[in-house]
N, C-alpha and C positions, 0 to 999 in steps of 0.2 A: 504493500500500500504506500502511496506517495506521502510526502510530508505535508502536514497542515490541511488534509482533506478528509472528508468523511463520505463514503459512498453509500447511497441509498439503493436497495436492491429492487430491481424490477420484478414484479410477480409477488403479489401480496395475498392476504387472507380476506375473506368476506367479512365486511364490517357494516354496522348500521350508521348511516349518515344523517345529518340534520335535514329534516324535511322529506326523508325518503329512506329506502333501504335497497340493498343490493342482494340479489338472489340469483345464483347461477350466472353471474356476470352481466345481468341486465337490471335496469333501474325502474323502480316503481315510484310514481309520484305519490305524495301523501293524500291527495284527494282525487277521486275519479273525475275525469273531464265530463261535462254534460252540457246540454242546451240550457243556457241561462234564462231563456224566455219561458220554456215549457217545463224545464227540469228533467226532460227525458234524456237518457244517456245517448251519447253520440256513438254510432257503431265504430268499433276499432278498425283502424286502417290495416290492410294486409297487402302482401305483394312487395316488390322492390320499392324503395323510396322514389318519389317523383322528382323531377328536375328541380322544382321549387323547394322541396324538402332537402335535397342534397345541397342546394345553394344556401339555404337558411342555416342548416346544421353546421356546414363548414365555416360559414361566415362567423357564427357565434363562437365556434371552437377556436378559430384563428384569432379572433378579437381577445378572448380570454387568455390565450397563450401569449399574445403580444403584450398584454397588460401584466403578465407575470402572475396571474391568478390561477394557480395550478388546480385548486379545488374546484373552481367554477369550470375550467376547461374539462376537468374530469367528468363532470356531469353530462357532457355532450358525447361521451363515449360509452361503449358497452362494458368496459371494465374501469370504472371511475377511480377505484383505489389504486390500481396499477398506474393509471395515467397520472394521477395526482403525485404519486411518489417520484416518477421519473421527471415530470415537468417541474416539480419542486427542486429536484437536484440540478435541473437544467439552469435554474437561476442562482441557486445557492452554491452547491459544490463545483459546478462548472463555471460560475461567474459570467454567464452570458446575459448581456443586457441590450437594450435598444433593438429589440426584435421586430423586424418588419417582414410580413409574409405576403407573398404575391401569388394568388391562385392562378392556375392556367385554365385552359378549356377542358371542361369535364368530358369524360368518355363514359357515358352511362352513369354509374354511381361512383366511378373512380375519378379523383381530382388530383392532378399534378400541381405542385407548388414549389416556389423557391423561397429560401430563407436568407435574409441578410441581418447580421447582428454584429455586436462587438464583444470580444472577450477581454476582460480586465482583471488583473491580479497584481497586487503588491506594486502599484504604480506603473505597471506595464500593460499595454493593450495591443490588440491586433484585430483587424476585420475578419469576420467569418461569413462565408457564403457557401451554400450547397442547395441541392434540389432533392425533393422526395415526393411521395404521393400517399394518398389515403383513400379508403373506400367507405362509403356510407351504407349501413345495413339497417334492417328493421329489427328492433328489439323483439325477442320471441314472446315476452310477456307484457312489456310496456307498450309495444307496438309503435314506439317512437322511432324517428329516424336518428340513428346514432353513428358516430365514427367508430369503425371497427378497429379497436385498439391493437396496435402492433408497435413495439419499440422502434422498428425501422422507420416509422413515419416521422419520429423526432429527429433521427439522423439515419441515413440508409445503411450505415455500418453497424448499427446497434442490433443486438440479439437479446433474447429473453435473459434476464439476469444481469445485463450490462448496465453501466452508468457512465455518464460523462463527468470528468473531474479536471480541474485546472489547478496547477501548483508546481512545485519543484518536482522534476521528473523522478520516478522511482529509481532509475539508473542513469548515470551520465551517458551522453551520446558516445558512439564509437565511430571511428573511421576504419571500416573493415577493408583490408587489402588482400590481394591474392598472393600466391607464393612468390611472385616476382615484384611485389610492391605496388601493383596497379590498384587504384581505389575502386571499390565495388559499391555502387549506389543503387537505390531502388529505381531511380529514373532510368539508368542505363541498363539495369538488369531487373526488370519488374518481378520476375519469378522469385528473386531472392528477398523480396520485401518482408514476408513473414519470418524468414530465417534470420534476417538481420535484426528484427525485433527480438527474436529468441536469444540471439547472441548478445545483444545489448543488455537484455534483462539478466542474463547469467554472468556476463563478463565485464559489464560496464564499470563496476567498481574496481576490477583488477587491471583495467586498461589505462588507468591514470587520468581520466577526464573529470570534468565538473558538471553538475546537473544543469539542465535547461529548465525554463519555465514553459509548460506545455498544457494544451488541452488534449486529453487522451481518453480513450475508452478503457475503463476498468472492467475486466471480464468477470463473469460469475465464477468461472473456473479460476480459483486462486493460483493455480500452477501456471496459468497462461500469462505470457508477457503482455503488458499494457500496449495498446495500439495508439501511437501518437497521431493526432489529427492536425494540430496547429501549434507552431512554436512562437511564443511571445518574446522570448529572450533566449538566444542560443547559449548553451554551455560550451565548455571546451572539450572537444572529442578526444578520447584516448584511442591510440592506434591498436587495432587487433588484427594480427596476422592469421589468415585462414590457409587451408591447404588447396583452395580452389585455383583453377587456372582461368584467367579472364577469357582467353581464346576458346577454350573448351566450353566455358559457361555461355558465351555468346552463341556458339553453335547449338548448344542444348536449348537455349531460349528460343531460337529461331525454329528449330526442328519440331518442338512440341506444339507450336502454334498451328501447325498444319493439320492437326487432328484433335478433336474435342476430347476432354477428359483423359489427357495423356500426361505421363510422368516419365522421367529418365534420370539415371544416376550413372556417373562414370568414376572409376577409381583407378589409382595407380596400383597395379597388381603387386608389385614388389614391396610396397609399403602400406597399402590399405588407405592411403590418403585420398580423400574425395576430391576429384578434379572438377566435377560439375554436378549440379542438381537443379532440375527445372520441372515445373508443373504448369499445365494449362487447364485450369479448372475455374468454374464460376465461384466456388465456395472458398477459394484460397487455402484449401486443405493441403498439407504437405504429404500427399499420397506417395511421393517418391521415398520418403523415410518412414511414414506411418501407415501406409496402405496394408490392408489385411485381406488379400484375395488369393484364390486358388491360382497357381502359376501355370497350370496346364503342362504341356510337354517339356517346358524348360526344366521341370523337376526331374526329367530323365537323366540329367547329369548326375544327380545324387543317386538315383536309382541304379544307373549303370555302375557307378562306383560301388554301391552296395553289392551288386551281383559279382563284381570282380573281387572285391576285398573278402567276400565270404566264400570264394572258390566255387561259385555256382556256374559261371561261364566267363568267357573273355571276349575281347573285342573281335577276335577272329573265330571265336567259338560259336556254337549254335544259339540262335534266337529266332525260331520259326515265326512267321507272320501270317497266321490264318485270317480268314475273312472276319471271324468273330471268335470271342472267347467267353466262356461262362465261368464265373467264380461265385460260389454260394448263391446260386439262383439269380444272379445279376449278369446280364449279357452286355459285353463290351464290344464296340465296333471301332473300326478305323475311319479315317476321313473318307468321304464319299469319293469313289473312283480309284481307291488304292488297290492295286493288283496283289492278291495273296502270294506269298512265297514261303513254302514249307521248308525250304533249304537255306533260308537267310541266316547270315551271321549277326551278331550283336551290332557290329559296326554298320551293316546294311540297314538293319531295322531302326537303329538310332538315327541315321541320316535321313531315312524316309519318315521318321516319326511314327512308327508302327505301334499303336497302343496294345494290340493283342499279344505282341511278342513279350512285352513286359508283364501283362496280366497273366500269361501262361506260366510265369515263374513265381506267381504268388504262393503256390503250394510249397515252394522250397525256401521262401523268405519267412523268417520268424516274424511274429507280430511286431516285435520291437527292433528288428534289424535296421529298418529305414530310419527310425528315431535315433538309434545309437550312431549310425553313420552321420546323420545330420548334426548331432550334438558333438560327438567326439572328434570328428575329422573336419567338419565345415563350420563349427562354432555357432550353430544355430539353436534357437529354442531354449536358451538358458536364462533369458532375461537379464543379461549382464553386460550388454554393449553400452559403452559410454562414448558416444560420438562427439559430444559437445552440445548437442541439442536433443530433444526427445526423438526417439526412434523405436521401431519395432524390430525384434530380433528373429522373427520368423517362428513358425510353429509346425512341427511334424510329430503329432501325437501318435502313440502306439495304439492304433485303432484296429479293432477286430472286425469280423464279418466282412461284408462287401468292401468296406473302406480299406482293408488291407491291400486289395488290388487297386482300388481307385487312387489311393495315395501314391502308388508307384507311377501313375501317369499325371500327377499333379492335380488331382481332383479330390474327392472325399473330404478329409478334415485338414488337409495341408493348407497353410496360409503363408504368403510371402509378400514382400514389397520389392520394388525395383532395386532398392539398396541391398536387400538380402541376396537377390539373384546376381547382382554385379559382384558381390563378395564371393558367391558360389563359383562363378566363372573364374575369378582371380585365384581361388584356391585350386580349382581344377587345372589351371594352366601353370601354376608355380609349385603346387604341392604343399605350400605353407598357408595356414590361416592367419591373416593379419586383420585384426578388427578394424573396420572402417572408422576414420576420424575426420572431422570437419575443421577442428582446431587442434593444434599440437597438445598432446597429453601433458607436457611439461608446464603448460600455462596454469593448470590447477592441480597438478600432481595426481590426476585420477589414474586408477589402475585399469588397464585395458583387458578385455576378455582374451582367453587363449584356447587353443585346441591343438591336437597333435598333428593334424594335417594328413596328407595322403602318401602312401608308399610311392617310390619313384616309378615302379612298374605300372601302377594304376594311373599316374599322371601321364605317362607316355601313351597309354591306351585312350584316355579321355581326350588328349590333344589330337590324336589321330582321328578319332570319331568326330570331334567338333570341326576339325579342318575339312574332313570329308563332307560334313553337312554344309559348311560354308562355301564349298567349291562345286559340289555336284548334287547336294541334297536340297532339303526344303528351304535353306537359308541362302542359296546361291544367288538368287535374283537380287536380294537386298544387299548382299556383300560384294556384288560385282564391281570390279574396278578398284577394290582396296588392295594395296600391295603390302608386302611384309608378311610376318607370321600372323595368320588369321584363323579364327575358328568361331563357330556360332551354334546356337540351338533355337529353334522356333517353338512356339507354344500357343495353343488356343484353349481357353477354359470356358466351358459352358456354365452359365449361371441361370438359376431358375428365374423365370419372369422376363428374361432378356431375349429379344428377337435375334441378336447376334452374339457370338461368343466374345470374350475379352481377348485382345491380341497381346501376346507376350513375345519378347525376343531378347536374347542375351548373346553377347559375342565379345571377342577380344581382337586386338591388333597390336602386335609388339607388346609393350608393357601396360597397355590400357585395357581394362575390362569395363563393359557398359551393359546396362539392362534397361528396358523400357516396357511400359504397359499402357495400352489404350483400351478403355472400357468400351465394349461393343464395337471394337475395331475389326472383328473378324479373325482371319488367319494371322498367325504370328508375323509372316513376311509382308502382310498387306499394310499395316499401320506402324506397329512397334518396330519392325525391321528397318524401314527407312530412317526412323528417328535414331536408332542405335548406330546405323551406318554413318549418318551425318556427324555424329559426335566422335566416332572413331576416326573419321576422315580428318577432323580438326585436331584431335588430341593424340592420335596414335602415331 
């Protein structure tokens, strides 16, 4: 929590108000409306609010908001207590005054509007301007036209539980730089915005800077970094060195914008240092580090290592690829159009991404074999990674039943992020697990996760299979034109309720490993593949 401020929480309890009561989020007036001449009750209005009602309600709501009368403004909403709390903090904790609201042209019951105001604190002030929108609904019990209360109408970046606060920043500003000293800014690298906020929150005090005076969003999640919105007085930033590469980051930022809901991570395989991390999402969620989704056939890197390390087969050994495979009453299929091959080797089935070849070995894989391989050799699923910002460490549970087979092909209970799969590829190509980091461990003396890695013989076979996949297999189109030492694995993960599968792709070039995921992107090579290739081309 910042100094000298007190945050009011959005989302309150139902209370009784003067002149009326709130029940189920709707307002009852203290007396029934009626015909003053005859005393007969006026029929309650139904249906969507009329144009006149929308105009009248928004006009009164805006007027009360401009006057700083939070209680009165709340009465024009369907959640008056919540509205009063946030609008009260708008003037008090956020120190926002001189509010002028200009409504735009209504579209049905939705009204866009712009806000201009001044933020003043401790003798410092700055203008504030932004746009938002509200919707007018009819109260279910009062039948009045009411503003449908949402925190985002007060400011578009507010969510439930958030508040606006102004004061000395919780952490001094930072000047984040890449491994070569290039300054990394939100304007130049928009995808880094949330990450830079996280780094500032965690390392601002250690970087040697002094606090700013800011208007910020204080989140309901107390572990989340505050989101700065406006700086009234700049502090002195402290310099924070990251492991990022500005060139690789620029390529990653550009690559993900070509596909909606996409994320990518690149790491230096020999060190585990993160070279690039980018997300293209409407919700600003860092899915690259925190995503928890089935990785599809990219998981076959770990599955192949499990088969090899447990003496079940080898890259040149048998891995027949039938049209379908049944495991404990569940039938598994390959991608449409794949020709069966009962004489295929593991390398051939891996390069073609044959699901049934791996499912057929479920009988010989113990329930916890895949879990042990993931944890002991690839460093996954132990919840002990310390990258410098919040991250997910992957999950490969020891699942019985049909999930024993499904896990082998990256479905079932397996969950991964692009960060996890970039690390898996780095381990497969070098043999050593090196926990990914975004800032040097020496900055805060944190202890990094360890794992024993892979035998040299397993590494040689994985590299051979991934190289084959990148040159003549399912990843060949995406990796075309990349020189040097290359390898890759494609993946597509089916998700209930989605028309298209999630696209996954992981690959390496020389000492760089990268992985990407595009939700509903289809086959691995269709969307995630070009993203990874673009990053490897710039960083490899």
